[in-house]
C-alpha positions as CSV (number, residue, x, y, z in Angstrom):
1,M,-14.8,2.8,21.7
2,A,-14.2,-0.5,23.0
3,R,-15.9,-1.5,25.9
4,I,-18.0,1.7,26.9
5,A,-21.7,1.4,27.9
6,S,-23.8,3.0,25.9
7,E,-27.1,3.2,24.3
8,I,-27.1,2.2,20.9
9,K,-30.3,5.2,18.6
10,A,-30.0,3.3,15.3
11,G,-32.1,4.2,12.1
12,Y,-32.4,3.3,8.5
13,Y,-31.4,2.0,5.5
14,P,-30.6,-0.8,3.8
15,T,-27.4,-3.0,4.2
16,P,-26.7,-6.1,3.9
17,P,-27.2,-8.2,7.5
18,S,-23.6,-9.6,7.1
19,Q,-22.1,-5.7,7.1
20,V,-24.0,-5.1,10.1
21,E,-23.2,-8.0,12.3
22,L,-19.8,-6.9,11.3
23,I,-20.2,-3.1,12.9
24,A,-21.8,-4.4,15.7
25,K,-19.2,-7.0,16.6
26,R,-17.0,-3.8,16.4
27,L,-18.0,-2.1,18.8
28,R,-17.8,-4.1,21.5
29,V,-19.9,-3.1,24.0
30,E,-19.8,-3.5,27.6
31,A,-22.1,-6.5,29.3
32,G,-25.6,-5.0,30.6
33,A,-24.8,-2.0,27.9
34,K,-28.5,-0.2,27.3
35,V,-28.9,-0.3,24.0
36,N,-32.0,0.8,21.9
37,I,-32.2,-0.2,18.0
38,F,-34.4,1.9,16.2
39,D,-35.1,1.5,13.2
40,P,-37.5,3.8,10.6
41,C,-37.8,1.6,7.9
42,A,-40.4,-0.9,9.9
43,G,-40.8,-4.4,8.0
44,E,-37.2,-3.8,6.3
45,G,-35.3,-4.4,9.2
46,D,-33.6,-8.0,8.4
47,A,-30.5,-6.1,8.3
48,L,-31.1,-4.3,12.1
49,H,-32.1,-7.5,13.4
50,G,-29.0,-8.9,12.6
51,F,-27.5,-6.0,14.3
52,A,-29.5,-6.7,17.4
53,Q,-28.8,-10.4,18.0
54,A,-25.0,-9.8,17.5
55,L,-25.5,-7.2,20.3
56,S,-27.1,-9.2,23.0
57,S,-24.5,-11.9,22.2
58,Q,-22.2,-9.3,23.7
59,G,-24.2,-9.1,26.9
60,A,-26.0,-6.0,26.2
61,A,-29.5,-5.2,26.9
62,V,-31.5,-4.8,23.5
63,T,-34.7,-2.9,22.7
64,S,-36.0,-2.6,19.8
65,Y,-38.5,0.0,18.1
66,G,-40.1,0.0,14.3
67,I,-41.0,3.6,13.5
68,E,-43.4,3.8,10.1
69,L,-41.3,5.9,7.1
70,E,-42.8,7.5,4.0
71,K,-39.9,7.3,1.3
72,G,-38.7,10.9,0.5
73,R,-36.3,13.4,0.8
74,A,-34.4,14.8,3.3
75,E,-36.6,17.3,5.2
76,K,-39.2,14.0,5.8
77,C,-36.6,11.8,7.0
78,K,-35.1,14.6,9.5
79,S,-38.4,14.5,10.7
80,K,-39.1,11.1,11.6
81,L,-35.4,11.4,13.3
82,D,-36.0,14.0,15.0
83,H,-39.5,11.8,16.4
84,V,-36.4,8.9,17.5
85,L,-34.5,12.0,19.3
86,Q,-37.8,13.4,21.2
87,S,-40.8,11.7,23.3
88,P,-42.7,9.0,23.5
89,Y,-39.1,7.7,24.2
90,E,-37.4,10.3,26.6
91,D,-36.8,7.5,28.5
92,T,-34.1,6.3,26.1
93,R,-31.8,9.7,26.2
94,V,-27.7,9.5,25.3
95,T,-26.2,9.4,29.0
96,P,-22.4,10.2,29.5
97,Q,-19.8,8.1,28.4
98,S,-22.6,6.6,26.2
99,M,-22.5,5.8,22.4
100,S,-25.1,6.9,20.2
101,F,-25.4,5.6,17.0
102,M,-28.0,6.5,14.4
103,W,-28.4,5.1,10.8
104,L,-28.7,8.0,8.5
105,N,-28.8,6.4,5.0
106,P,-31.3,8.8,3.5
107,P,-33.4,6.8,0.9
108,Y,-33.3,8.9,-1.7
109,T,-30.7,9.0,-4.9
110,D,-31.1,11.9,-6.8
111,H,-28.3,14.6,-8.1
112,G,-29.0,16.0,-5.0
113,I,-27.6,14.0,-2.3
114,E,-24.4,15.3,-1.6
115,R,-26.3,19.2,-0.6
116,A,-29.2,17.4,0.8
117,E,-27.3,14.7,2.8
118,V,-24.8,17.4,4.7
119,T,-27.7,19.4,5.1
120,F,-29.5,16.9,6.9
121,L,-26.7,16.0,9.2
122,R,-26.4,19.5,9.7
123,D,-29.7,20.2,11.1
124,L,-29.2,16.6,13.2
125,T,-25.1,16.5,14.6
126,D,-25.9,19.6,16.5
127,P,-29.4,18.4,18.5
128,V,-27.5,14.9,19.2
129,S,-24.1,16.7,20.2
130,G,-26.1,18.7,22.6
131,K,-27.1,15.4,24.4
132,L,-24.1,13.8,24.4
133,Q,-21.6,14.3,27.5
134,P,-18.1,15.0,26.6
135,G,-16.4,12.0,25.8
136,G,-19.9,9.9,24.3
137,L,-19.5,8.7,21.0
138,L,-21.9,9.4,18.1
139,G,-21.8,6.9,15.0
140,F,-23.4,7.2,11.7
141,C,-24.2,5.6,8.7
142,I,-23.9,7.7,5.1
143,P,-22.7,7.1,1.4
144,Q,-19.3,7.5,0.5
145,K,-19.7,10.0,-1.5
146,V,-20.4,12.8,0.4
147,L,-17.8,11.1,3.5
148,R,-15.4,14.5,3.6
149,N,-18.2,16.9,3.9
150,A,-19.8,14.3,6.5
151,A,-16.5,14.2,8.5
152,M,-15.9,17.8,8.5
153,L,-19.0,18.7,9.5
154,L,-18.5,16.3,12.5
155,A,-15.2,17.8,13.0
156,L,-16.5,21.1,14.3
157,R,-17.7,18.6,17.6
158,F,-16.3,15.4,17.5
159,D,-12.6,14.2,18.2
160,D,-11.1,10.8,17.3
161,I,-12.7,10.0,14.4
162,H,-12.9,6.6,12.6
163,V,-14.4,6.0,9.3
164,Y,-14.9,2.7,8.1
165,R,-15.1,1.4,4.8
166,F,-17.3,-1.1,3.2
167,N,-19.0,-2.4,0.0
168,N,-22.5,-2.7,-0.1
169,N,-23.0,-5.3,-2.8
170,E,-26.5,-5.5,-2.5
171,Y,-26.9,-2.0,-2.9
172,P,-24.2,-1.0,-4.7
173,V,-25.2,2.8,-5.4
174,Y,-24.7,3.4,-1.4
175,R,-21.0,2.4,-1.1
176,Q,-21.5,2.8,2.4
177,V,-18.9,4.2,5.2
178,V,-19.5,4.1,8.8
179,V,-18.8,7.2,10.8
180,F,-17.4,7.4,15.0
181,G,-16.6,10.6,16.1
182,R,-15.7,11.3,20.3
183,R,-17.4,13.9,21.7
184,R,-15.3,17.1,22.5
185,E,-16.1,19.8,25.4
186,K,-15.6,22.9,23.6
187,K,-16.2,23.3,19.5
188,N,-13.2,23.2,17.5
189,P,-12.3,26.0,15.7
190,D,-10.8,24.3,12.8
191,P,-13.2,21.9,11.5
192,T,-10.8,20.5,8.6
193,P,-9.9,16.9,8.1
194,E,-6.3,18.2,8.5
195,G,-6.8,19.8,11.9
196,N,-8.5,16.6,13.5
197,R,-7.5,12.8,13.9
198,I,-9.7,11.1,11.5
199,K,-8.7,7.4,11.1
200,E,-9.9,4.9,8.3
201,L,-9.9,2.0,8.9
202,S,-11.3,-0.8,6.6
203,L,-14.2,-2.8,7.5
204,A,-15.0,-5.5,5.0
205,E,-13.1,-4.4,1.9
206,L,-12.0,-7.7,2.4
207,P,-14.5,-10.6,2.9
208,P,-15.9,-11.3,5.5
209,L,-13.8,-13.8,7.9
210,D,-14.8,-17.5,7.7
211,V,-13.1,-18.8,11.0
212,R,-14.7,-17.3,14.4
213,P,-13.5,-14.5,15.8
214,V,-11.8,-15.4,18.7
215,E,-10.9,-12.5,22.0
216,P,-7.7,-12.5,23.3
217,D,-8.8,-13.9,26.4
218,E,-10.2,-17.0,24.9
219,A,-6.3,-17.4,23.0
220,L,-4.0,-16.1,25.6
221,P,-3.1,-17.2,29.1
222,A,-3.7,-14.9,31.4
223,E,-0.4,-13.9,31.9
224,Y,0.1,-12.6,28.5
225,L,-3.0,-10.4,28.5
226,R,-2.2,-6.7,28.9
227,D,-3.5,-3.4,28.5
228,E,-0.3,-1.4,28.6
229,I,3.3,-2.4,27.5
230,A,5.3,-2.5,31.0
231,G,8.3,0.0,30.8
232,F,7.5,1.7,27.2
233,P,8.5,5.3,27.3
234,E,5.2,8.1,27.0
235,V,6.5,11.0,25.2
236,S,5.0,14.0,23.7
237,E,4.2,14.6,20.4
238,I,7.0,17.2,19.4
239,E,9.8,14.6,21.5
240,I,8.3,11.7,19.0
241,I,8.9,13.9,15.6
242,R,12.5,15.5,16.9
243,H,13.2,11.8,17.3
244,F,12.6,10.4,14.1
245,T,13.4,13.1,12.3
246,R,16.6,13.1,13.4
247,L,17.0,9.6,12.7
248,S,16.4,10.3,9.3
249,T,18.9,13.0,9.1
250,W,21.4,10.2,10.2
251,N,20.6,7.9,7.4
252,Y,22.1,7.9,4.0
253,A,20.3,7.8,0.6
254,I,20.1,8.4,-2.8
255,D,19.0,11.6,-2.8
256,L,22.1,12.5,-0.7
257,G,24.6,10.8,-2.6
258,M,26.5,8.1,-4.6
259,Y,25.0,4.6,-3.5
260,P,28.1,2.8,-5.6
261,L,26.2,-1.2,-4.6
262,G,27.7,-2.8,-7.4
263,S,25.6,-5.8,-8.8
264,C,22.1,-3.7,-7.4
265,T,21.4,-0.8,-9.4
266,M,21.4,1.6,-6.9
267,K,20.0,4.3,-9.2
268,Y,17.7,7.6,-8.6
269,N,14.4,7.6,-9.2
270,P,12.6,10.0,-10.7
271,R,10.1,12.0,-8.5
272,V,7.8,11.7,-11.8
273,N,7.2,7.8,-11.3
274,E,6.5,8.0,-7.6
275,Y,3.7,10.9,-8.3
276,V,2.3,8.6,-11.4
277,A,2.1,4.9,-9.2
278,R,0.0,7.7,-6.5
279,L,-2.4,8.3,-8.6
280,D,-6.1,7.8,-7.7
281,G,-7.5,5.3,-10.1
282,L,-4.0,3.4,-9.7
283,A,-3.0,3.3,-6.2
284,T,-6.8,2.5,-4.6
285,E,-8.2,-0.1,-7.2
286,H,-8.6,-3.4,-5.6
287,P,-7.3,-6.7,-7.0
288,Y,-11.2,-8.2,-6.9
289,Q,-12.7,-5.9,-8.9
290,P,-14.7,-7.1,-12.2
291,V,-12.3,-6.6,-15.4
292,E,-15.0,-4.3,-16.8
293,L,-13.7,-1.6,-14.5
294,A,-9.9,-2.2,-14.4
295,Q,-9.5,-1.8,-18.3
296,G,-6.8,0.9,-17.4
297,C,-4.5,-1.1,-15.0
298,L,-4.9,-3.8,-17.7
299,R,-3.7,-1.4,-20.1
300,I,-0.8,-0.2,-18.0
301,L,0.2,-4.0,-18.1
302,K,-0.4,-4.9,-21.3
303,T,1.5,-2.3,-22.7
304,L,4.3,-2.4,-20.1
305,E,4.7,-6.2,-21.3
306,K,5.2,-5.2,-25.2
307,C,8.1,-2.4,-23.9
308,L,9.6,-5.3,-22.0
309,L,9.6,-7.5,-25.4
310,E,10.3,-4.9,-27.5
311,I,13.4,-4.1,-25.6
312,T,14.4,-7.6,-25.0
313,G,13.0,-9.4,-28.2
314,M,10.9,-12.3,-26.6
315,D,7.9,-13.1,-27.6
316,A,5.4,-13.3,-24.0
317,A,5.9,-12.1,-21.0
318,T,4.5,-12.6,-17.0
319,L,4.2,-9.8,-14.7
320,Q,3.3,-11.8,-12.0
321,P,6.7,-12.2,-9.9
322,A,7.7,-10.3,-6.8
323,A,11.4,-10.1,-7.2
324,G,14.2,-11.5,-9.4
325,A,14.7,-14.6,-7.3
326,Q,10.8,-15.8,-7.9
327,G,11.5,-14.5,-11.9
328,E,14.3,-17.1,-12.2
329,L,12.3,-20.0,-9.6
330,T,8.7,-19.2,-12.8
331,G,11.4,-19.2,-15.5
332,L,13.2,-22.9,-14.7
333,L,9.2,-24.2,-13.6
334,M,8.5,-23.1,-17.7
335,I,11.5,-24.9,-18.2
336,R,10.7,-28.3,-16.4
337,A,7.0,-28.2,-17.6
338,Y,8.4,-27.9,-21.5
339,L,10.7,-30.7,-20.8
340,A,8.3,-32.8,-19.2
341,S,5.9,-32.0,-22.4
342,Q,8.8,-33.4,-24.6
343,G,8.9,-36.8,-22.3
344,N,12.1,-35.9,-20.2
345,P,12.2,-33.0,-17.4
346,R,15.9,-33.9,-16.9
347,R,18.0,-33.5,-13.7
348,V,20.7,-31.0,-14.1
349,V,20.7,-27.1,-14.6
350,L,24.6,-25.9,-15.0
351,I,25.8,-22.3,-13.1
352,P,28.9,-20.8,-14.1
353,D,30.8,-19.5,-10.8
354,S,30.5,-15.5,-12.3
355,A,26.4,-15.8,-11.9
356,H,24.3,-14.1,-9.4
357,G,24.2,-15.6,-5.7
358,T,20.4,-16.5,-5.9
359,N,21.0,-18.8,-8.7
360,P,22.2,-21.8,-6.7
361,A,18.9,-21.7,-4.4
362,T,16.3,-21.0,-7.3
363,V,18.1,-24.7,-8.9
364,T,17.1,-26.0,-5.9
365,I,14.3,-25.0,-5.0
366,A,13.1,-26.0,-8.8
367,G,14.1,-29.4,-8.3
368,Y,17.0,-29.7,-10.2
369,E,20.6,-30.3,-9.1
370,V,23.4,-27.9,-9.5
371,R,26.3,-28.0,-11.1
372,N,29.0,-25.2,-11.3
373,I,31.5,-24.0,-14.2
374,K,34.5,-22.5,-13.5
375,S,34.9,-19.2,-15.4
376,D,38.2,-18.9,-17.4
377,A,41.3,-17.2,-17.0
378,R,39.8,-14.3,-18.3
379,G,36.4,-14.7,-16.3
380,Q,33.9,-16.2,-19.2
381,I,32.1,-19.3,-19.9
382,D,34.6,-21.9,-20.4
383,V,32.9,-23.4,-23.7
384,A,35.4,-26.2,-24.1
385,Q,34.3,-27.1,-21.0
386,L,30.8,-26.9,-21.5
387,K,30.7,-29.5,-24.2
388,Q,32.4,-32.0,-22.1
389,I,29.7,-31.2,-19.7
390,V,26.1,-30.7,-21.9
391,N,24.3,-33.8,-21.8
392,A,20.9,-35.3,-22.1
393,E,20.8,-34.8,-18.5
394,V,21.2,-31.1,-17.9
395,A,18.1,-28.9,-18.9
396,A,19.6,-25.6,-18.7
397,L,22.1,-23.0,-18.2
398,M,21.8,-20.0,-16.0
399,V,23.7,-17.2,-17.2
400,T,24.4,-13.8,-15.4
401,N,25.1,-11.7,-18.7
402,P,26.6,-9.0,-18.2
403,N,27.8,-11.6,-15.9
404,T,28.9,-10.3,-11.6
405,L,31.9,-9.4,-13.1
406,G,31.1,-6.9,-15.3
407,I,32.1,-8.1,-18.1
408,F,29.8,-9.4,-21.0
409,E,29.8,-12.8,-21.9
410,S,30.8,-12.5,-25.7
411,N,30.6,-16.3,-26.7
412,I,27.1,-16.3,-25.7
413,A,25.7,-17.1,-29.1
414,E,28.2,-20.4,-29.3
415,V,27.4,-21.0,-25.5
416,A,23.5,-21.1,-26.8
417,D,24.4,-23.4,-29.6
418,V,25.4,-25.9,-27.0
419,L,23.0,-26.5,-25.0
420,H,20.3,-26.4,-28.2
421,A,22.1,-28.7,-29.8
422,A,21.9,-31.3,-26.5
423,G,17.5,-29.6,-26.0
424,A,18.8,-28.0,-22.9
425,Q,17.7,-23.9,-22.3
426,L,19.5,-21.0,-22.0
427,Y,18.2,-18.8,-19.0
428,M,19.5,-15.3,-18.8
429,D,20.0,-13.3,-15.3
430,G,18.7,-10.0,-16.5
431,A,19.4,-8.3,-13.0
432,N,22.3,-6.6,-15.2
433,M,20.0,-5.3,-17.8
434,N,21.2,-1.6,-17.2
435,A,24.5,-2.6,-19.3
436,L,21.9,-3.8,-22.6
437,A,18.6,-2.0,-22.5
438,G,18.1,-0.3,-25.9
439,I,21.5,-1.9,-26.9
440,A,21.6,-6.0,-27.3
441,R,18.5,-7.8,-26.9
442,P,18.6,-11.1,-25.3
443,A,16.5,-13.0,-28.1
444,S,19.1,-11.7,-30.6
445,F,22.4,-14.0,-28.9
446,G,20.0,-17.2,-28.3
447,V,18.4,-17.1,-24.7
448,D,15.0,-18.7,-24.3
449,V,14.1,-17.8,-21.3
450,L,15.1,-14.3,-18.5
451,H,13.8,-12.8,-16.2
452,L,14.5,-9.0,-15.2
453,N,14.9,-6.7,-12.2
454,L,12.0,-3.5,-12.7
455,H,13.4,-2.5,-9.1
456,K,16.7,-2.5,-11.0
457,T,17.0,-1.4,-14.1
458,F,13.8,0.2,-14.3
459,S,14.0,3.0,-11.3
460,T,11.6,1.5,-8.3
461,P,13.9,2.2,-5.3
462,H,16.0,-0.9,-4.7
463,G,17.0,-2.1,-0.7
464,G,15.2,-2.2,2.2
465,G,13.6,-6.0,1.7
466,G,11.6,-4.6,-1.6
467,P,9.3,-4.0,-2.9
468,G,10.4,-5.5,-6.0
469,A,9.5,-6.7,-9.4
470,G,10.5,-10.0,-12.0
471,P,8.8,-10.3,-14.8
472,V,9.7,-13.2,-17.1
473,M,10.3,-13.0,-21.1
474,V,10.1,-16.3,-22.9
475,R,10.6,-17.4,-26.7
476,K,7.1,-19.0,-28.7
477,H,8.0,-22.1,-27.5
478,L,7.8,-21.7,-23.9
479,E,4.4,-19.3,-24.1
480,P,2.0,-22.0,-23.2
481,F,3.8,-22.8,-19.6
482,L,2.9,-19.0,-18.8
483,P,1.7,-18.5,-14.7
484,V,-1.8,-17.8,-14.6
485,P,-4.0,-15.3,-15.5
486,V,-2.5,-13.5,-18.8
487,V,-3.6,-10.7,-20.0
488,V,-5.1,-10.7,-23.8
489,E,-6.7,-8.6,-26.1
490,K,-10.1,-9.2,-27.3
491,P,-11.4,-8.2,-31.0
492,D,-13.2,-5.5,-29.7
493,G,-9.9,-3.8,-28.0
494,T,-11.3,-4.6,-24.2
495,L,-8.5,-6.4,-22.7
496,A,-9.4,-9.5,-19.9
497,L,-7.6,-11.9,-18.0
498,D,-7.1,-15.3,-19.6
499,D,-6.8,-18.7,-16.9
500,Q,-7.8,-21.3,-19.3
501,R,-4.5,-22.3,-20.1
502,P,-4.0,-26.3,-19.5
503,Q,-0.3,-26.3,-19.9
504,S,-0.1,-23.4,-17.8
505,I,2.4,-23.8,-14.4
506,G,-0.2,-22.1,-12.8
507,R,-0.3,-18.8,-10.8
508,V,3.3,-18.1,-8.8
509,R,2.0,-14.9,-7.0
510,A,-1.6,-13.6,-5.4
511,F,-3.1,-10.7,-8.2
512,F,-1.0,-9.7,-10.4
513,G,2.4,-8.8,-9.1
514,N,3.6,-5.5,-7.3
515,F,1.4,-3.0,-9.1
516,G,2.7,0.0,-8.2
517,V,6.4,-1.3,-8.8
518,L,5.1,-2.1,-12.5
519,V,3.4,1.6,-12.8
520,R,6.8,3.2,-12.0
521,A,8.7,1.0,-14.3
522,L,6.2,2.1,-16.9
523,A,6.4,5.5,-16.3
524,Y,10.8,5.4,-16.6
525,I,10.6,4.1,-19.6
526,L,7.9,5.9,-21.3
527,A,9.9,9.2,-20.0
528,Y,12.9,7.7,-21.9
529,G,11.2,6.2,-24.9
530,P,13.6,5.5,-27.6
531,R,16.4,7.4,-25.8
532,I,16.5,4.5,-23.1
533,R,19.5,3.4,-24.8
534,Q,21.3,6.5,-23.5
535,A,20.4,5.7,-19.8
536,T,22.4,2.7,-21.0
537,E,25.4,4.2,-22.6
538,D,25.8,6.1,-19.5
539,A,25.8,3.8,-16.8
540,V,28.8,2.1,-18.6
541,L,30.5,5.5,-19.0
542,N,30.2,6.0,-15.5
543,A,31.4,2.8,-14.8
544,N,34.5,2.8,-17.2
545,Y,35.3,6.7,-16.1
546,I,35.6,5.2,-12.4
547,R,37.9,2.4,-13.8
548,Q,40.4,4.5,-15.6
549,G,40.9,6.9,-12.5
550,L,40.9,3.7,-10.2
551,E,43.3,1.2,-12.4
552,P,46.4,2.8,-10.8
553,Y,45.2,2.3,-6.9
554,Y,43.6,-0.7,-7.1
555,E,44.3,-4.3,-8.6
556,L,42.3,-5.2,-11.6
557,P,41.6,-8.8,-11.8
558,Y,39.9,-9.5,-15.4
559,P,40.9,-6.8,-17.4
560,L,38.8,-7.2,-20.2
561,P,36.4,-4.6,-20.7
562,S,33.8,-3.3,-18.8
563,M,30.2,-2.7,-19.2
564,H,28.5,-1.3,-15.9
565,E,30.1,-1.9,-13.2
566,V,33.8,-2.8,-12.6
567,V,34.9,-4.8,-10.0
568,F,39.3,-4.6,-8.3
569,S,39.7,-6.7,-5.8
570,D,42.6,-5.4,-2.6
571,A,45.1,-7.4,-3.4
572,R,47.7,-4.4,-3.0
573,Q,45.7,-3.1,-0.2
574,R,46.3,-6.7,1.6
575,K,50.1,-6.0,1.6
576,Y,49.5,-3.7,4.4
577,G,46.3,-5.4,6.3
578,V,44.1,-3.6,5.2
579,T,40.9,-5.1,3.1
580,T,38.4,-5.1,0.8
581,M,35.8,-4.1,4.3
582,D,38.2,-1.9,6.0
583,I,38.4,0.4,2.7
584,A,34.5,0.1,3.0
585,K,34.3,1.7,6.2
586,R,36.3,4.2,5.5
587,L,34.8,5.7,2.7
588,I,31.2,6.1,4.9
589,D,34.4,9.2,6.4
590,Y,34.5,10.8,2.9
591,G,30.4,11.1,2.6
592,F,29.6,7.9,0.3
593,H,27.9,4.1,1.3
594,P,30.4,1.6,0.6
595,Y,30.5,-0.5,-2.4
596,T,29.7,-4.3,-2.5
597,T,32.2,-5.8,-0.5
598,A,33.7,-9.4,-1.2
599,F,31.6,-10.2,-4.0
600,P,31.5,-11.4,-6.4
601,L,33.1,-14.8,-4.4
602,I,35.5,-15.7,-7.8
603,V,37.5,-12.2,-6.8
604,P,39.3,-12.5,-3.6
605,G,38.8,-8.8,-1.3
606,A,36.9,-7.5,-4.2
607,L,35.7,-4.1,-4.8
608,M,32.4,-4.3,-6.7
609,I,31.8,-0.6,-8.1
610,E,28.1,0.8,-10.0
611,P,28.0,4.0,-10.2
612,T,24.7,3.7,-12.7
613,E,23.8,6.3,-15.3
614,S,22.4,8.3,-12.2
615,E,25.9,10.1,-11.4
616,S,27.8,13.3,-12.5
617,K,30.9,13.2,-13.9
618,E,31.5,15.5,-10.3
619,E,30.0,12.8,-8.1
620,C,32.2,10.2,-10.0
621,D,35.2,13.0,-9.3
622,L,34.8,12.6,-5.7
623,F,34.1,9.1,-5.6
624,I,37.4,8.2,-6.9
625,E,39.2,10.8,-5.0
626,A,38.1,9.4,-1.6
627,M,39.1,6.1,-2.9
628,C,42.3,7.3,-4.0
629,A,43.1,8.8,-1.0
630,I,41.8,5.9,0.8
631,A,44.8,3.7,-1.1
632,E,47.3,6.1,-0.2
633,E,46.3,5.8,3.7
634,A,46.3,2.4,3.6
635,A,49.9,2.7,2.5
636,T,51.2,5.1,4.5
637,N,48.6,5.4,7.9
638,P,47.0,1.7,7.5
639,E,45.8,2.0,11.4
640,L,43.3,4.8,10.0
641,V,41.6,2.6,7.5
642,K,41.5,-0.1,9.9
643,T,39.6,1.2,12.6
644,A,36.9,3.2,10.5
645,P,34.3,4.9,10.3
646,H,35.9,7.9,12.5
647,S,33.0,10.5,11.2
648,T,29.5,8.5,12.4
649,R,27.7,8.0,15.8
650,V,28.7,4.6,16.1
651,G,31.7,3.1,15.4
652,R,32.6,-0.2,13.6
653,L,30.2,-2.7,14.9
654,D,31.3,-7.0,15.3
655,E,28.9,-7.5,12.2
656,V,29.4,-11.6,13.1
657,A,27.6,-11.1,16.4
658,A,24.9,-9.3,14.6
659,A,24.4,-12.0,12.1
660,R,24.7,-14.7,14.8
661,R,22.5,-13.1,17.6
662,P,20.3,-10.5,16.2
663,V,18.4,-8.3,18.5
664,L,14.8,-9.1,17.4
665,R,12.2,-7.5,19.3
666,W,12.7,-4.0,21.7
667,K,12.4,-5.3,25.0
668,P,11.6,-2.4,28.2
669,Q,14.7,-0.8,30.1
670,T,15.8,-2.5,33.3
671,E,17.6,-0.5,36.6
672,G,21.0,0.3,35.2
673,E,21.2,-0.9,31.7
674,A,20.4,0.7,28.5
675,A,17.0,-0.9,26.3
676,D,18.2,-3.2,23.3
């Protein structure tokens, strides 16, 4: 539709001027285009006046006409528009490769609007399409309520149907959309949206830009302007479909087999969670809509808060953080605000060497100094060392429990007492809550602040960069510092967003977090109900079952009981020159995704394995058999393991080069070489 010489026939009624001007800017008519605007609602032409001005500013030759229109039903509207299409305006006929733009908003709101509107459009579409040569464009504005029927009607004779949605705040009953279609030569035998290319484009769902629109040729040098990408391959639909379908079969997924990545909790995401998150009224709701119209969404948030507080034993929560790392930062900022209110925010945060890798970065961003605590011989926090370190400068200790060795910190209550006696806070990284949910509540052993990775413990697919959710739970003394807004329940039972909290650390994310992830988490929790304990027990059972099967073949540096994951080392295999990375690559040949390699750093050559509760005994047995076979290969044929994988379409990659010299953009293929 861009830059096509056009005549625009417009009619009625009523749309805010700002919206009409935005539509005009989207049309982008060519300079010199002959544009005829017909305003059936003479005297109510402010919107179309702005429309004419916007087109004139693009260089169009604009002529406006006013037609008296008695406000009535569809038949009267049609007769007036027939008048627009006939004499005395024969000189404005639609010409080849041009665009007709008709403002079709019948001025009635009775219960028969859908039937009357579609009848009206049917009576109008055929004569208008008859005036258009193939390739010509038609546009009209209709209430959103009849969009599907109108699109199907237009699809009889038009291709490339584009739908622009916008909100009409002055006349909310209309909820208008603008529809454009390109005239085809023959009538379409399949007049359904599925049989056509119907594209939905947002027009003014977002507020109008507060900056002047800039054309590319105004902002960029001429050498960077182009109509097409040089060297970009031209392929048919079947070729592109086969290409991406083929790629999908080469990739690994939780739907194909176990993802034993330790620390990441790559569990199966039940399809019912996806179904619920995609329901109309949840997936389609806008964060700017009034709270009176968002009570269902707010109720979901409030219910999820209550569930998470029950699971953790904490007193208050925020669902805003978009990931675990942001949850860590939010928690530390609340601790800082609380300590500052006591007169001293303090200077140091303690982190055990068995904690999650994001903790030190979070501490630095929060403005604190990191001080490490080494684990004792059992892989736990050294309480004696902690007592010597904790002083008036320590703001908090960040502990991961169970820690990254998969071991529960058995002295955690004593650790909490040491910190609290010195006025410090205990922060718990709850990424490993898959080992505790339904069994142990962090509040019971002295935790002051806790974040949860909902995309781990509570089932949203994890990996690939997101999305995530990292809600933060706190004890009562930290509640005044929660981010705003906070969901509150009024005496009449309705919900509201409270942002009048003077001690709040402020907003940490736009709107209210990743809502779809929160919906999935609630669906997961409600599906289990009181039996969520069983998911935890199954996760711990699977990890210990795998541990029992692999202990004869791999070194277990810390023999304390394992929780949801188990960490081995490659110490036995290194005698043959085989490392944890080699074992992981060989595991691919056996049909499994690799485990987490070389982490935690406290274990040299670590093999970190977490089967989660998703896996059956049969799948765990297959994994154990594969790992045992690789241990045997490492001892008898180490070269086979060191050169793995052998069954993939791509051999072992240069991971150092990939990290240091990544290819970040596509380049066209040149003579004699493959494209990047």
